[in-house]
N, CA, C and O atoms as a MOPAC input file, in Angstrom:
PM7 MOZYME 1SCF
protein

 N    -23.60600 1   -23.89500 1    27.91800 1
 C    -23.10800 1   -24.08500 1    26.57400 1
 C    -23.30700 1   -23.60300 1    25.45100 1
 O    -22.74200 1   -23.89300 1    24.39700 1
 N    -24.64400 1   -22.36500 1    25.76500 1
 C    -24.85700 1   -21.55600 1    24.47500 1
 C    -23.88500 1   -20.57000 1    24.65500 1
 O    -23.56400 1   -19.91300 1    23.66500 1
 N    -23.26200 1   -20.30100 1    25.92400 1
 C    -22.22800 1   -19.03100 1    26.37300 1
 C    -21.03400 1   -19.63800 1    25.45200 1
 O    -20.47700 1   -18.92000 1    24.62100 1
 N    -20.71800 1   -20.81900 1    25.61600 1
 C    -19.33000 1   -20.81600 1    25.10500 1
 C    -19.55500 1   -20.73200 1    23.48800 1
 O    -19.03100 1   -19.84200 1    22.81900 1
 N    -20.29200 1   -21.63100 1    22.99300 1
 C    -20.49100 1   -21.36300 1    21.39900 1
 C    -20.67400 1   -20.26000 1    21.23400 1
 O    -20.31700 1   -20.25500 1    20.05600 1
 N    -20.95000 1   -19.23400 1    21.42700 1
 C    -21.45400 1   -17.79700 1    21.44600 1
 C    -20.11900 1   -16.99800 1    21.56200 1
 O    -19.86500 1   -16.00300 1    20.88500 1
 N    -19.10700 1   -17.67500 1    22.71600 1
 C    -17.65600 1   -16.92400 1    22.88800 1
 C    -16.87800 1   -17.86100 1    21.82700 1
 O    -15.79600 1   -17.27500 1    21.81100 1
 N    -16.77100 1   -18.69700 1    21.13400 1
 C    -16.25900 1   -19.21300 1    20.17200 1
 C    -16.65800 1   -18.75800 1    18.93100 1
 O    -15.81500 1   -18.73800 1    18.03500 1
 N    -17.90300 1   -18.35200 1    18.68700 1
 C    -18.11300 1   -17.63700 1    17.37500 1
 C    -17.86000 1   -16.25400 1    17.19400 1
 O    -17.85000 1   -15.65500 1    16.11800 1
 N    -17.62000 1   -15.70800 1    18.52600 1
 C    -17.02600 1   -14.22300 1    18.66300 1
 C    -15.37000 1   -14.12000 1    18.37500 1
 O    -14.74000 1   -13.28600 1    17.72400 1
 N    -14.95200 1   -15.22200 1    19.07100 1
 C    -13.41200 1   -15.23500 1    18.76500 1
 C    -12.85900 1   -15.59400 1    17.33600 1
 O    -11.87900 1   -15.11000 1    16.77000 1
 N    -13.64600 1   -16.46900 1    16.93800 1
 C    -13.58100 1   -17.11300 1    15.37700 1
 C    -13.61900 1   -15.29800 1    14.50300 1
 O    -12.72100 1   -14.69300 1    13.91800 1
 N    -15.06500 1   -14.91800 1    14.78400 1
 C    -15.27700 1   -13.54100 1    14.13600 1
 C    -14.09400 1   -12.40800 1    14.22000 1
 O    -13.69700 1   -11.70700 1    13.29000 1
 N    -13.71400 1   -12.41300 1    15.34700 1
 C    -12.45300 1   -11.37400 1    15.86100 1
 C    -11.36200 1   -12.06000 1    15.16400 1
 O    -10.65100 1   -11.17000 1    14.69600 1
 N    -10.84100 1   -13.31300 1    14.84200 1
 C     -9.66100 1   -13.68200 1    14.16000 1
 C     -9.99400 1   -13.27200 1    12.83200 1
 O     -9.15800 1   -12.64600 1    12.17800 1
 N    -11.13300 1   -13.55400 1    12.34700 1
 C    -11.56600 1   -13.41100 1    11.02600 1
 C    -11.04400 1   -11.71100 1    10.53300 1
 O    -10.35700 1   -11.38800 1     9.56400 1
 N    -11.61800 1   -10.90400 1    11.52600 1
 C    -11.56700 1    -9.57900 1    11.22000 1
 C     -9.65600 1    -8.91800 1    11.13400 1
 O     -9.08000 1    -8.11300 1    10.40200 1
 N     -9.25100 1    -9.73500 1    12.23200 1
 C     -7.68400 1    -9.42700 1    12.29700 1
 C     -7.15100 1    -9.88400 1    11.15200 1
 O     -6.26500 1    -9.11900 1    10.77200 1
 N     -7.32800 1   -10.89800 1    10.36700 1
 C     -6.79200 1   -11.54200 1     9.46500 1
 C     -7.08600 1   -10.36900 1     8.14000 1
 O     -6.22900 1    -9.90700 1     7.38800 1
 N     -8.10100 1   -10.16800 1     8.14000 1
 C     -8.60900 1    -9.24000 1     6.68500 1
 C     -7.69400 1    -8.06700 1     7.32500 1
 O     -6.80900 1    -7.90600 1     6.48500 1
 N     -7.46700 1    -7.17600 1     8.38400 1
 C     -6.80400 1    -6.09200 1     8.44500 1
 C     -5.45000 1    -6.10900 1     7.99800 1
 O     -4.84500 1    -5.24000 1     7.37000 1
 N     -4.96800 1    -7.47900 1     8.50600 1
 C     -3.53900 1    -7.82900 1     8.00600 1
 C     -3.56500 1    -7.78400 1     6.68100 1
 O     -2.60400 1    -7.20400 1     6.17500 1
 N     -4.38000 1    -8.22300 1     5.94800 1
 C     -4.14600 1    -8.26800 1     4.58600 1
 C     -4.09400 1    -7.24600 1     3.74000 1
 O     -3.41600 1    -7.20000 1     2.71300 1
 N     -5.06500 1    -6.12100 1     4.31400 1
 C     -5.37400 1    -4.77700 1     3.82300 1
 C     -3.95600 1    -3.93600 1     4.30300 1
 O     -3.52700 1    -3.07200 1     3.53900 1
 N     -3.33300 1    -4.18100 1     5.42900 1
 C     -2.21600 1    -3.52800 1     5.67100 1
 C     -0.92700 1    -3.87900 1     4.53600 1
 O     -0.04200 1    -3.09100 1     4.20200 1
 N     -1.05700 1    -4.89000 1     4.19800 1
 C     -0.34500 1    -5.65000 1     3.17700 1
 C     -0.11900 1    -5.08100 1     2.06700 1
 O      0.95800 1    -4.70300 1     1.60400 1
 N     -1.55400 1    -4.99700 1     1.47300 1
 C     -2.10000 1    -4.50400 1     0.42500 1
 C     -1.71700 1    -2.83000 1     0.55900 1
 O     -1.26500 1    -2.34500 1    -0.47900 1
 N     -1.79400 1    -2.30000 1     1.22800 1
 C     -1.74400 1    -0.76200 1     1.40000 1
 C      0.00800 1    -0.59300 1     1.42600 1
 O      0.51000 1     0.28600 1     0.72400 1
 N      0.73400 1    -1.33200 1     2.12800 1
 C      1.96900 1    -1.05400 1     1.88300 1
 C      2.87400 1    -1.79800 1     0.51200 1
 O      4.09500 1    -1.83600 1     0.36300 1
 N      2.00800 1    -2.23800 1    -0.20400 1
 C      2.47300 1    -2.46800 1    -1.61600 1
 C      1.98100 1    -1.44500 1    -2.29800 1
 O      2.68900 1    -0.80500 1    -3.07500 1
 N      0.92200 1    -1.21600 1    -2.12300 1
 C      0.51500 1     0.21300 1    -3.12200 1
 C      1.37200 1     1.61000 1    -2.69300 1
 O      1.54800 1     2.53800 1    -3.48200 1
 N      1.78800 1     1.59700 1    -1.53900 1
 C      2.54400 1     2.94200 1    -1.06600 1
 C      4.09800 1     2.59600 1    -1.70400 1
 O      4.85700 1     3.55800 1    -1.82800 1
 N      4.49500 1     1.48000 1    -2.03700 1
 C      5.77300 1     1.33500 1    -2.84100 1
 C      5.49800 1     1.33400 1    -4.08200 1
 O      6.46400 1     1.72100 1    -4.74000 1
 N      4.54400 1     1.05300 1    -4.73600 1
 C      4.47400 1     1.26400 1    -6.11400 1
 C      3.99000 1     3.03500 1    -6.28100 1
 O      4.28200 1     3.59300 1    -7.33900 1
 N      3.40400 1     3.66600 1    -5.40600 1
 C      3.18500 1     5.09200 1    -5.51100 1
 C      4.85200 1     5.83400 1    -5.55200 1
 O      5.29400 1     6.53900 1    -6.45900 1
 N      5.46500 1     5.47900 1    -4.45700 1
 C      6.84400 1     5.77000 1    -4.32900 1
 C      7.71600 1     5.22100 1    -5.58700 1
 O      8.67800 1     5.97100 1    -5.75200 1
 N      7.70300 1     4.62200 1    -6.11700 1
 C      8.39100 1     4.14500 1    -7.17300 1
 C      7.86800 1     4.78700 1    -8.45700 1
 O      8.67300 1     5.00000 1    -9.36400 1
 N      6.62400 1     5.10200 1    -8.59800 1
 C      5.96700 1     5.83000 1    -9.74200 1
 C      6.75800 1     7.55000 1    -9.31200 1
 O      7.56800 1     8.07200 1   -10.07800 1
 N      6.48500 1     7.96000 1    -8.48200 1
 C      7.30500 1     9.30500 1    -7.82600 1
 C      8.76000 1     9.85800 1    -8.32400 1
 O      9.28100 1    10.89400 1    -8.73500 1
 N      9.02800 1     8.70800 1    -8.06700 1
 C     10.94100 1     8.32400 1    -8.11500 1
 C     11.08600 1     8.54000 1   -10.07400 1
 O     11.70400 1     9.41800 1   -10.67700 1
 N     10.50900 1     7.72600 1   -10.47600 1
 C     10.39000 1     7.66200 1   -11.85700 1
 C      9.96400 1     8.98300 1   -12.42600 1
 O     10.61700 1     9.54500 1   -13.30500 1
 N      9.15000 1     9.34300 1   -12.04800 1
 C      8.72200 1    10.97500 1   -12.75300 1
 C      9.44000 1    12.15400 1   -12.44500 1
 O      9.49100 1    13.17600 1   -13.13100 1
 N     10.09000 1    11.89300 1   -11.16400 1
 C     11.07400 1    12.92800 1   -10.83900 1
 C     12.38400 1    13.03200 1   -11.53400 1
 O     13.06200 1    14.04100 1   -11.73000 1
 N     12.68000 1    11.42800 1   -11.97000 1
 C     13.84100 1    11.16900 1   -12.86300 1
 C     13.59100 1    12.06400 1   -14.28500 1
 O     14.28300 1    12.88200 1   -14.89000 1
 N     12.12600 1    11.43400 1   -14.52100 1
 C     11.71000 1    11.85300 1   -16.03200 1
 C     11.66500 1    13.18000 1   -16.20800 1
 O     12.24500 1    13.56400 1   -17.22400 1
 N     11.00400 1    14.26300 1   -15.33400 1
 C     11.27700 1    15.62600 1   -15.54600 1
 C     12.73300 1    15.99800 1   -15.43400 1
 O     13.31900 1    16.56300 1   -16.35700 1
 N     13.29800 1    15.68300 1   -14.31900 1
 C     14.84900 1    15.82400 1   -14.18700 1
 C     15.33600 1    15.88800 1   -15.60700 1
 O     15.67300 1    17.00200 1   -16.00900 1
 N     15.43700 1    14.73100 1   -16.54200 1
 C     16.11500 1    14.33600 1   -17.56900 1
 C     15.49100 1    15.66900 1   -18.57200 1
 O     16.23000 1    16.56400 1   -18.98400 1
 N     14.26800 1    15.61400 1   -18.81200 1
 C     13.30700 1    16.56300 1   -19.49200 1
 C     14.04700 1    17.95200 1   -19.43600 1
 O     14.56000 1    18.32300 1   -20.49200 1
 N     14.15600 1    18.70500 1   -18.41300 1
 C     14.44800 1    20.01400 1   -18.05300 1
 C     15.92500 1    19.96800 1   -18.40300 1
 O     16.36400 1    20.95700 1   -18.99100 1
 N     16.90700 1    18.79300 1   -18.08300 1
 C     18.21900 1    19.14600 1   -18.52100 1
 C     18.63100 1    19.15100 1   -20.31400 1
 O     19.51800 1    19.71400 1   -20.95500 1
 N     17.45200 1    18.19300 1   -20.70800 1
 C     17.68700 1    18.52400 1   -22.08700 1
 C     17.26500 1    19.63600 1   -22.83400 1
 O     17.84000 1    19.97500 1   -23.86800 1
 N     16.13000 1    20.31800 1   -22.28900 1
 C     15.75100 1    21.58500 1   -22.88400 1
 C     16.83300 1    22.49300 1   -22.45900 1
 O     17.09600 1    23.46600 1   -23.16700 1
 N     17.43700 1    22.28400 1   -21.45100 1
 C     18.56900 1    23.43600 1   -20.91800 1
 C     19.60600 1    23.17800 1   -22.01000 1
 O     20.11400 1    24.08800 1   -22.66400 1
 N     19.79900 1    22.30000 1   -22.11600 1
 C     21.19800 1    21.92200 1   -23.18500 1
 C     20.55300 1    22.21700 1   -24.64400 1
 O     21.34600 1    22.51600 1   -25.53700 1
 N     19.62400 1    22.17500 1   -24.84900 1
 C     19.10200 1    22.55500 1   -26.31900 1
 C     19.00400 1    24.46200 1   -26.14700 1
 O     19.20300 1    25.08800 1   -27.18800 1
 N     18.84600 1    24.89200 1   -25.46400 1
 C     18.51300 1    26.44700 1   -25.27400 1
 C     20.09400 1    27.18800 1   -25.36800 1
 O     20.31600 1    28.38700 1   -25.53800 1
 N     20.80200 1    26.40900 1   -25.25100 1
 C     22.24100 1    26.93600 1   -25.04300 1
 C     22.55900 1    27.33400 1   -26.60600 1
 O     23.65100 1    27.81500 1   -26.91000 1

């Protein structure tokens, strides 16, 4: 009986760890999307500023 209870406890603990890892992966993916979006906005802003500076110099 003790072994079965320990096996169930281990399985529950493993399931808890697996669930936590899945949540972490989702959070990491969302963070990566925000970083990519910020990079795209930064590149667009720098390109626009460089274009404006180039037009001003003419």
